[in-house]
N, C-alpha and C positions, 0 to 999 in steps of 0.2 A: 524627407521621407523617414519614417520610423525604422530604426535599425532592426528591431526584432518583431516578428509577427507569429501569431498562433495559427496553426494549420492542422487539418486532420491528416493523420498518418495513412499512407498507402502501405498496408501490411506486406504486400508482395514486392515492394521496392525499397522501403525505408527501414524495415525491421532490423536488419543486422547493424546498420549504423546507429539506430536508436538504442539497441541493446548494448552495443559497445559503449555508448555514452552512459547508459544506466549502470553497467558494471563499474565503470571508472568513477562515477559519482558516489556509489555506495562503498567504494574502497577508500575514499578520501573525504572524511575519516572513515575508517572501517566500521560498518554497522552490522554486527553479528546477526541481528534479527533477519537481515536480508539473506544470510547464508542458509536459513531454513529453506528458502525457496530457490536459491540459485548459488550453490556452492562452487568454488573454484578449486579444483584439485591440482595444486601446484602454484608456483610463484613466477613462472615464465610466461612469455607471450603466447606460447602454444596452449597453455592451460586457460588463459583468458579467452582465446579464440574458440576453444572447445566449449567453454561455458556459454559464450554468445550463441554458438550454433545450436547447442542443446536447448537453450532458452527460447530461441527463435522457433524451433520445431514445436515446442510445447505451446507457445503463444498462437502459432498458426492453427494448431489443432483446436485450441480453445476458441479462437475466433470463428472458425468454420462450424463449430458445434453450438455456438451461442444462439439459441432459439428463444429462450424465455426472457431475454432482456437485450438491451442495446449495449454492446461492448464497444467502447470508444477509445482510440489512441489519439492523443493530441501531441503535437510537437511545437516547439518554438524554434524558428529558423533565423540564423544570422543572415540578413539580406546582403551583407557585404561580401560574404564568401560562400553562402549556401549551406554552411554546416549546421547540423542539429545541435542546439545549445541545451536542450532539455526535453523532457517528455512527461506526460501524465496519462496513465491508464485509468479509465473510469467506467463505471457501469451504471446504466439507467434502468432501475427496476420499476417497471410500471405496475407490477403486482407484487405481492409479498413473496420474496425469494425463498422464504423458509416454510411456506405453506405445504410444499411437498418435500418428502424426504430427499435430501441431497446425498448422492453417492460420494464417498470419500475419494479424494484425489489420491492416486497411487504415487507416492514420492519416489519414483524409480530413478531419480537423479542420485540417490544414495544406493549403493549396491548391497549392503548388508541388511539382513532382516531387522536386527536390533536398532540400527540407525533409522530405518524407515518407521519402526515403532515409536522411536523418540520423536521424529518429525511429526507424525500423525497426532500424537498427544500434544505436542507444542502448538500445532495448527488449531486444534480444538480449543485450547486456552486462548490463543490469539483471536479467534473468531467469536469467542464466548460473549463479550459485551454487545457486539452488533447483533448477534443472533438473539440475545435476550431482549434488547430494547428496540430493535428496528424490525419488528414483525409487521411491516407495512411497506407500501411502495416508497422508494427513496433513491437518491443518487449516492453511490459509493465511490469515493476517490481512493482507488486501490493503491497505486504506486506513482509518486511524483519525484522528480529528480532534476538537478541542474548540473551540467559538467563543471568541474572545479574552475576552469578557465573563464566561465561566464557567470560566476556567482557575484552577488551584489549589483546586479543589473535589473532587479525587480521582476525576474522571470517567474518565480514561484507565484508572485502576486498576479501576474498576467494569467497564469493557468487558473488560479483560484477565481479570479474575476470572470473568466470565460465559463468555467464550469458552474459556478453558483448562479450566474445569470441564466443559464439554461435551466438549472433546477428551479429557480424562481418562476420562470416562464411556464414550467410544467406543474407548478404547485407542489414541489417535493422538498422534503427535508434532505440534509446532506450529512454523510458520516465519513470520517477518515480516522486513521491512526498515525500519530506522530511517533517516529522511531527514535527521535533525539529531542532532548529538552529544549534546545535552541529553536526548534520548529514551532513549539507551542505558542509563543507570543506572536509569531508571524500569522498563524492560522487564526488566532483570536482577533487580530485586526480585520480579518475578513468575515467576522461574525460567528466564528466557531467557539463553542464552550467546552473547556477541558473537563474530562472526568478524572477520577483518581488514577494516579500512576499504577500500571499493572506490571507484574513480573511473571515471566514464563518459566515455570519450574516443573517439567513433567515428572511424574512419580512412577516408580516401579517397585515391585516387591523383591526383585532380584537384580540389583544394579551390577551387572558384570563389567568386564573391562571395556567392551564396546560402548556400553551406556555411559560409563564414566568418561570415556574419551570424548563423547559428544558434549557432555557437560563442560569439560575442560576447554573444548574448542569453541563453544558458542556462548557460554555465560560471560557476563550477565546479559539477560534478555529482558529488556524493559520497553514499554510503549505507553502512549497516552491516547486513549480513545477520545475522539472529539466529535461533537454534534453541532449542527447548524440548523436552527429553526427556519421556517419559511421566511425569506427576505432578511434573514439574520436578525429578526426582531425577537429579543428575549427579555422577559421580565421574571425576576425571582419569584418562585412559587408557581410557575406555569403548570397547569394541570397535566398538559400533554408532554411535558419535558420527559425525556427517556429515563431520568433518574428521580422524578418527582416523588415516587413512593419507594425508592430503593436506597436505603440508608448507606449501604456499602459504597455507593458511588457519589454521595453528596459532597464529599470534600473536593476542593479544587485541586488542580495538579500539584503534586509534590515534586517540585523542581530541586 
């Protein structure tokens, strides 16, 4: 019997354990880009639990309001003890998600107005490449992670195989962002093509102490947009490649 299996998450029973796993994964090593979306205010267990609870409430709200696309949470379970070893949140967009104006998410997980302004500008930069090049139906692999205790067991590859198989069945291209350079070659083995490394550096005309504190807390913020053509079949010069006519993204990943 296979030790690990991919299953769909029940958001009403699995979510807190899944998000506890997620926060632990992104803290080891610490990935500051994740703190844009899920800050932990403190270094003790209570701060961790508060972040899990806050994130769970946000995801449930998002799950219940997702009418324009299929919002999917997958988990990998250790069949020997029933623990969640990792998770993948992904979205199946059967229509162009950018066709209609999308309301900004209110980053109310930060309390100060200047902090929220920083986060909104950072999120615009982060979403920029996908918004520019994926003006079409597609599958978006939003957040993937593996608990530190379960790494080097092929779990990310299990997730990618599961999600890309579904995308191929639907005839859809796939998009993701790697938040660490070590993830790029893993995704490439599953048919993803890296675009140029991106840096998130929100700008303001009046960088006050609150703004500078956010920079100090979160920088550097880097990510690698990655695109997978249908069936992972790519040939140099493909006319429908997201960056075929976009010189700023033609370089391969700068690791």
